[in-house]
KOLMARSE-218237 format. One record per residue: residue in three letters; z, x, y of N, C-alpha, C in turn. Coordinates in nm, 2 decimals, decimal comma, padded with zeros to 4 digits, always signed. Layout:
BEGIN
MARRO type    npz    npx    npy   capz   capx   capy    cpz    cpx    cpy
MARRO  ALA      Z      X      Y      Z      X      Y      Z      X      Y
...
//
This chain:
BEGIN
MARRO type    npz    npx    npy   capz   capx   capy    cpz    cpx    cpy
MARRO  MET +00,00 +00,08 -00,12 +00,00 +00,00 +00,00 +00,00 +00,09 +00,12
MARRO  THR -00,08 +00,05 +00,22 -00,09 +00,13 +00,34 +00,03 +00,10 +00,43
MARRO  PRO +00,09 +00,20 +00,49 +00,21 +00,17 +00,58 +00,16 +00,10 +00,70
MARRO  PRO +00,24 +00,02 +00,77 +00,20 -00,05 +00,89 +00,18 +00,05 +01,00
MARRO  GLY +00,10 +00,01 +01,10 +00,07 +00,10 +01,21 -00,06 +00,16 +01,20
MARRO  PRO -00,10 +00,25 +01,29 -00,23 +00,31 +01,29 -00,24 +00,41 +01,17
MARRO  THR -00,36 +00,42 +01,13 -00,39 +00,52 +01,02 -00,37 +00,66 +01,08
MARRO  LEU -00,35 +00,76 +00,99 -00,34 +00,90 +01,04 -00,46 +00,94 +01,11
MARRO  LEU -00,58 +00,90 +01,07 -00,71 +00,94 +01,14 -00,70 +00,88 +01,28
MARRO  TYR -00,66 +00,76 +01,30 -00,65 +00,70 +01,43 -00,55 +00,78 +01,52
MARRO  ALA -00,43 +00,80 +01,46 -00,33 +00,87 +01,53 -00,37 +01,01 +01,58
MARRO  ILE -00,44 +01,09 +01,49 -00,49 +01,22 +01,52 -00,59 +01,21 +01,63
MARRO  LYS -00,68 +01,11 +01,63 -00,78 +01,10 +01,73 -00,72 +01,06 +01,86
MARRO  GLN -00,61 +00,98 +01,86 -00,54 +00,95 +01,99 -00,48 +01,07 +02,05
MARRO  VAL -00,42 +01,16 +01,96 -00,36 +01,29 +02,01 -00,47 +01,37 +02,07
MARRO  GLU -00,59 +01,38 +02,00 -00,70 +01,46 +02,05 -00,74 +01,41 +02,19
MARRO  LEU -00,76 +01,28 +02,20 -00,80 +01,22 +02,33 -00,70 +01,25 +02,44
MARRO  ALA -00,57 +01,24 +02,41 -00,47 +01,27 +02,51 -00,47 +01,41 +02,55
MARRO  VAL -00,48 +01,50 +02,46 -00,49 +01,65 +02,49 -00,62 +01,67 +02,58
MARRO  ARG -00,73 +01,61 +02,54 -00,85 +01,63 +02,61 -00,84 +01,58 +02,76
MARRO  ALA -00,78 +01,47 +02,78 -00,75 +01,42 +02,91 -00,67 +01,51 +02,99
MARRO  ALA -00,56 +01,56 +02,93 -00,47 +01,65 +03,01 -00,55 +01,78 +03,04
MARRO  LEU -00,63 +01,83 +02,95 -00,70 +01,96 +02,98 -00,81 +01,93 +03,08
MARRO  ASP -00,88 +01,81 +03,07 -00,98 +01,78 +03,17 -00,91 +01,78 +03,31
MARRO  ASP -00,79 +01,72 +03,33 -00,72 +01,72 +03,46 -00,69 +01,86 +03,50
MARRO  LEU -00,65 +01,95 +03,41 -00,61 +02,08 +03,44 -00,73 +02,16 +03,48
MARRO  LEU -00,84 +02,15 +03,41 -00,96 +02,23 +03,44 -01,05 +02,18 +03,55
MARRO  ARG -01,04 +02,06 +03,59 -01,13 +02,00 +03,69 -01,14 +02,08 +03,81
MARRO  PRO -01,03 +02,13 +03,87 -01,05 +02,21 +04,00 -01,12 +02,34 +03,98
MARRO  THR -01,13 +02,39 +03,86 -01,19 +02,52 +03,83 -01,34 +02,51 +03,81
MARRO  GLY -01,39 +02,39 +03,79 -01,53 +02,37 +03,75 -01,56 +02,40 +03,61
MARRO  CYS -01,46 +02,43 +03,53 -01,48 +02,46 +03,39 -01,45 +02,34 +03,31
MARRO  THR -01,53 +02,31 +03,20 -01,51 +02,20 +03,12 -01,43 +02,24 +03,00
MARRO  VAL -01,38 +02,14 +02,92 -01,30 +02,18 +02,80 -01,38 +02,25 +02,70
MARRO  PRO -01,50 +02,21 +02,67 -01,58 +02,30 +02,57 -01,60 +02,44 +02,62
MARRO  GLN -01,62 +02,46 +02,75 -01,64 +02,59 +02,81 -01,51 +02,67 +02,80
MARRO  TRP -01,40 +02,61 +02,83 -01,27 +02,67 +02,82 -01,24 +02,71 +02,68
MARRO  THR -01,27 +02,62 +02,58 -01,25 +02,65 +02,44 -01,33 +02,78 +02,40
MARRO  ALA -01,46 +02,78 +02,44 -01,54 +02,90 +02,41 -01,48 +03,03 +02,47
MARRO  LEU -01,43 +03,02 +02,59 -01,36 +03,13 +02,66 -01,24 +03,18 +02,58
MARRO  THR -01,16 +03,08 +02,54 -01,04 +03,12 +02,46 -01,07 +03,18 +02,33
MARRO  VAL -01,18 +03,13 +02,27 -01,23 +03,20 +02,14 -01,27 +03,34 +02,17
MARRO  LEU -01,34 +03,36 +02,28 -01,38 +03,50 +02,32 -01,26 +03,59 +02,35
MARRO  SER -01,15 +03,53 +02,41 -01,04 +03,61 +02,44 -00,97 +03,66 +02,31
MARRO  ARG -00,99 +03,59 +02,20 -00,93 +03,64 +02,08 -01,02 +03,74 +02,00
MARRO  ARG -01,15 +03,73 +02,03 -01,25 +03,82 +01,96 -01,37 +03,82 +02,04
MARRO  GLU -01,39 +03,93 +02,12 -01,51 +03,95 +02,20 -01,62 +04,00 +02,11
MARRO  GLY -01,74 +04,00 +02,16 -01,85 +04,06 +02,09 -01,91 +03,97 +01,98
MARRO  GLN -01,91 +03,84 +02,01 -01,96 +03,74 +01,91 -02,11 +03,71 +01,95
MARRO  THR -02,19 +03,67 +01,85 -02,32 +03,62 +01,88 -02,30 +03,47 +01,92
MARRO  GLY -02,41 +03,42 +01,98 -02,40 +03,28 +02,01 -02,38 +03,19 +01,89
MARRO  ALA -02,44 +03,22 +01,78 -02,41 +03,14 +01,66 -02,27 +03,15 +01,61
MARRO  GLU -02,21 +03,27 +01,62 -02,07 +03,28 +01,58 -01,98 +03,21 +01,67
MARRO  LEU -02,01 +03,22 +01,80 -01,93 +03,15 +01,90 -01,94 +03,00 +01,88
MARRO  ALA -02,06 +02,95 +01,86 -02,07 +02,81 +01,83 -01,98 +02,76 +01,72
MARRO  ARG -01,99 +02,83 +01,61 -01,90 +02,80 +01,49 -01,76 +02,80 +01,53
MARRO  ASN -01,71 +02,90 +01,60 -01,57 +02,92 +01,63 -01,52 +02,83 +01,74
MARRO  ALA -01,61 +02,78 +01,82 -01,58 +02,69 +01,94 -01,60 +02,54 +01,91
MARRO  PHE -01,64 +02,52 +01,78 -01,66 +02,38 +01,73 -01,78 +02,30 +01,80
MARRO  VAL -01,89 +02,37 +01,83 -02,00 +02,31 +01,89 -02,13 +02,35 +01,80
MARRO  SER -02,23 +02,27 +01,82 -02,35 +02,30 +01,74 -02,42 +02,42 +01,81
MARRO  PRO -02,50 +02,49 +01,73 -02,58 +02,60 +01,79 -02,67 +02,56 +01,91
MARRO  GLN -02,72 +02,43 +01,90 -02,80 +02,38 +02,01 -02,72 +02,36 +02,14
MARRO  ALA -02,60 +02,30 +02,12 -02,51 +02,28 +02,23 -02,46 +02,41 +02,29
MARRO  MET -02,45 +02,52 +02,21 -02,40 +02,64 +02,26 -02,50 +02,70 +02,36
MARRO  GLY -02,63 +02,68 +02,35 -02,72 +02,73 +02,44 -02,69 +02,68 +02,58
MARRO  ASP -02,67 +02,55 +02,60 -02,63 +02,49 +02,73 -02,50 +02,54 +02,77
MARRO  LEU -02,40 +02,56 +02,68 -02,27 +02,60 +02,71 -02,27 +02,75 +02,77
MARRO  LEU -02,35 +02,83 +02,70 -02,37 +02,97 +02,75 -02,43 +02,98 +02,88
MARRO  ALA -02,53 +02,89 +02,91 -02,59 +02,89 +03,04 -02,49 +02,85 +03,15
MARRO  ALA -02,40 +02,76 +03,12 -02,30 +02,72 +03,22 -02,19 +02,83 +03,23
MARRO  LEU -02,16 +02,90 +03,12 -02,06 +03,01 +03,13 -02,12 +03,12 +03,21
MARRO  ASP -02,25 +03,14 +03,20 -02,32 +03,25 +03,28 -02,32 +03,21 +03,43
MARRO  ARG -02,35 +03,08 +03,46 -02,34 +03,04 +03,60 -02,21 +03,06 +03,66
MARRO  GLY -02,10 +03,04 +03,58 -01,97 +03,06 +03,63 -01,93 +03,21 +03,63
MARRO  HIS -02,02 +03,29 +03,59 -01,99 +03,44 +03,58 -01,87 +03,47 +03,49
MARRO  TRP -01,85 +03,38 +03,39 -01,73 +03,40 +03,30 -01,75 +03,48 +03,18
MARRO  ILE -01,88 +03,51 +03,15 -01,91 +03,59 +03,03 -02,00 +03,70 +03,06
MARRO  THR -02,01 +03,79 +02,97 -02,11 +03,90 +02,97 -02,19 +03,89 +02,85
MARRO  ARG -02,31 +03,94 +02,86 -02,40 +03,95 +02,74 -02,46 +04,09 +02,73
MARRO  THR -02,44 +04,15 +02,62 -02,48 +04,29 +02,60 -02,56 +04,30 +02,46
MARRO  PRO -02,67 +04,38 +02,46 -02,74 +04,40 +02,34 -02,65 +04,46 +02,23
MARRO  ASP -02,66 +04,41 +02,11 -02,59 +04,47 +02,00 -02,64 +04,60 +01,96
MARRO  PRO -02,56 +04,71 +01,97 -02,62 +04,85 +01,95 -02,66 +04,86 +01,80
MARRO  SER -02,61 +04,78 +01,71 -02,65 +04,80 +01,57 -02,76 +04,71 +01,53
MARRO  HIS -02,80 +04,62 +01,62 -02,91 +04,52 +01,58 -02,98 +04,48 +01,71
MARRO  GLY -03,09 +04,54 +01,74 -03,17 +04,53 +01,86 -03,19 +04,39 +01,91
MARRO  ARG -03,20 +04,29 +01,82 -03,24 +04,15 +01,86 -03,12 +04,07 +01,89
MARRO  ARG -03,00 +04,11 +01,85 -02,88 +04,03 +01,87 -02,82 +04,06 +02,01
MARRO  VAL -02,76 +03,96 +02,07 -02,69 +03,97 +02,19 -02,54 +03,94 +02,17
MARRO  LEU -02,45 +04,02 +02,21 -02,31 +04,00 +02,19 -02,25 +03,94 +02,32
MARRO  ILE -02,16 +03,84 +02,31 -02,10 +03,77 +02,42 -01,96 +03,82 +02,44
MARRO  GLY -01,92 +03,85 +02,56 -01,78 +03,88 +02,59 -01,73 +03,82 +02,71
MARRO  LEU -01,61 +03,84 +02,75 -01,55 +03,78 +02,87 -01,58 +03,88 +02,98
MARRO  SER -01,61 +03,82 +03,10 -01,62 +03,90 +03,22 -01,49 +03,90 +03,28
MARRO  ASP -01,47 +03,98 +03,39 -01,35 +03,99 +03,46 -01,31 +03,85 +03,52
MARRO  GLU -01,42 +03,77 +03,56 -01,40 +03,64 +03,62 -01,35 +03,55 +03,51
MARRO  GLY -01,40 +03,56 +03,39 -01,36 +03,48 +03,27 -01,21 +03,51 +03,24
MARRO  ARG -01,17 +03,64 +03,24 -01,03 +03,67 +03,21 -00,94 +03,61 +03,32
MARRO  GLU -00,99 +03,62 +03,44 -00,90 +03,57 +03,55 -00,89 +03,42 +03,54
MARRO  LEU -00,99 +03,35 +03,50 -00,98 +03,20 +03,48 -00,88 +03,17 +03,37
MARRO  LEU -00,89 +03,24 +03,26 -00,80 +03,21 +03,15 -00,66 +03,24 +03,19
MARRO  ALA -00,64 +03,35 +03,27 -00,50 +03,38 +03,31 -00,45 +03,28 +03,41
MARRO  ARG -00,53 +03,22 +03,49 -00,49 +03,12 +03,59 -00,46 +02,99 +03,52
MARRO  VAL -00,54 +02,95 +03,42 -00,53 +02,82 +03,35 -00,43 +02,83 +03,24
MARRO  GLY -00,41 +02,95 +03,18 -00,32 +02,96 +03,06 -00,18 +02,89 +03,07
MARRO  PRO -00,11 +02,91 +03,18 +00,02 +02,85 +03,19 +00,01 +02,70 +03,19
MARRO  GLY -00,09 +02,64 +03,25 -00,11 +02,49 +03,25 -00,14 +02,44 +03,11
MARRO  ALA -00,23 +02,52 +03,04 -00,26 +02,48 +02,90 -00,13 +02,49 +02,81
MARRO  ASP -00,06 +02,60 +02,83 +00,07 +02,61 +02,76 +00,16 +02,49 +02,79
MARRO  ALA +00,16 +02,44 +02,91 +00,25 +02,33 +02,95 +00,20 +02,20 +02,88
MARRO  VAL +00,07 +02,19 +02,86 +00,02 +02,07 +02,79 +00,07 +02,07 +02,65
MARRO  GLU +00,06 +02,19 +02,58 +00,11 +02,20 +02,45 +00,26 +02,17 +02,44
MARRO  GLU +00,34 +02,23 +02,54 +00,48 +02,20 +02,54 +00,51 +02,05 +02,55
MARRO  ARG +00,44 +01,98 +02,64 +00,46 +01,84 +02,66 +00,43 +01,77 +02,53
MARRO  MET +00,32 +01,81 +02,46 +00,28 +01,75 +02,33 +00,39 +01,76 +02,23
MARRO  ILE +00,46 +01,87 +02,22 +00,56 +01,89 +02,11 +00,70 +01,88 +02,17
MARRO  ALA +00,72 +01,82 +02,28 +00,85 +01,80 +02,34 +00,94 +01,72 +02,24
MARRO  GLY +01,06 +01,77 +02,22 +01,15 +01,71 +02,13 +01,14 +01,76 +01,99
MARRO  PHE +01,04 +01,84 +01,96 +01,03 +01,89 +01,82 +01,11 +02,02 +01,82
MARRO  GLY +01,19 +02,04 +01,72 +01,26 +02,16 +01,70 +01,17 +02,27 +01,65
MARRO  PRO +01,21 +02,40 +01,65 +01,12 +02,51 +01,60 +01,07 +02,49 +01,46
MARRO  ASP +01,16 +02,44 +01,37 +01,12 +02,42 +01,23 +01,02 +02,31 +01,22
MARRO  GLU +01,03 +02,20 +01,30 +00,94 +02,09 +01,30 +00,80 +02,14 +01,36
MARRO  GLN +00,80 +02,23 +01,46 +00,68 +02,28 +01,51 +00,61 +02,36 +01,40
MARRO  THR +00,68 +02,44 +01,33 +00,62 +02,52 +01,22 +00,56 +02,44 +01,12
MARRO  VAL +00,63 +02,33 +01,08 +00,59 +02,24 +00,98 +00,46 +02,17 +01,02
MARRO  LEU +00,46 +02,12 +01,15 +00,35 +02,05 +01,20 +00,22 +02,14 +01,20
MARRO  ARG +00,24 +02,26 +01,25 +00,13 +02,35 +01,25 +00,07 +02,38 +01,11
MARRO  ALA +00,16 +02,40 +01,02 +00,12 +02,42 +00,88 +00,05 +02,30 +00,82
MARRO  MET +00,10 +02,18 +00,85 +00,04 +02,06 +00,80 -00,10 +02,04 +00,86
MARRO  LEU -00,11 +02,06 +00,98 -00,24 +02,04 +01,05 -00,34 +02,14 +00,99
MARRO  ASN -00,30 +02,27 +00,97 -00,38 +02,37 +00,92 -00,42 +02,33 +00,77
MARRO  ARG -00,33 +02,27 +00,70 -00,37 +02,23 +00,56 -00,47 +02,12 +00,57
MARRO  CYS -00,45 +02,02 +00,66 -00,55 +01,91 +00,67 -00,69 +01,97 +00,70
MARRO  ARG -00,70 +02,07 +00,79 -00,82 +02,13 +00,82 -00,88 +02,20 +00,70
MARRO  THR -00,80 +02,27 +00,63 -00,85 +02,34 +00,51 -00,89 +02,24 +00,41
MARRO  ASN -00,82 +02,13 +00,39 -00,86 +02,03 +00,29 -01,00 +01,98 +00,32
MARRO  LEU -01,03 +01,96 +00,45 -01,16 +01,90 +00,48 -01,27 +02,00 +00,49
MARRO  THR -01,24 +02,13 +00,49 -01,35 +02,23 +00,51 -01,37 +02,31 +00,38
MARRO  ASP -01,28 +02,30 +00,28 -01,31 +02,37 +00,15 -01,41 +02,29 +00,07
//
C-alpha cells in the first residue's frame, strides 16, 4: 500500500524546484543562469574538460552545451585551450572572472544548502547525502 501524501518522485521534484528558484534569485544579479553556474562549479572541481565531458558532468546534452559554452564565453567566465595531447580537442577551464564569480556567489549557494537542511543533525545530513547518492546510483547503473 502506498503511504498517504506525495510520492517520493514528486517530493524530490518539489525540492529541486525550490532549490532552482533560490539559485535563480541568487544568480539573477550576476547575469549567470543556474545551468551556467553548474558548469562553472563542475570546472572548479576539475578543469581541462572537453565540451562533451563538461556536458555529461553538468547534466546537459552535448547540443545544449554548445549554447552554454557560448554564454560562458560571453561572460568571460571560461578559457578554451587546445589539448596538447590531441590537436583537435579543446579543453575548457575557468577564467579569473569565472573564479571570481564563484567566489562571490559561493556563500549564497552555501546558504541555500544550509536553509534546505535546517534542523537536520550532522548524522541526518550524512544519511540524506548517502541515500540520495544511492538513489542516483540505482538509476544510473
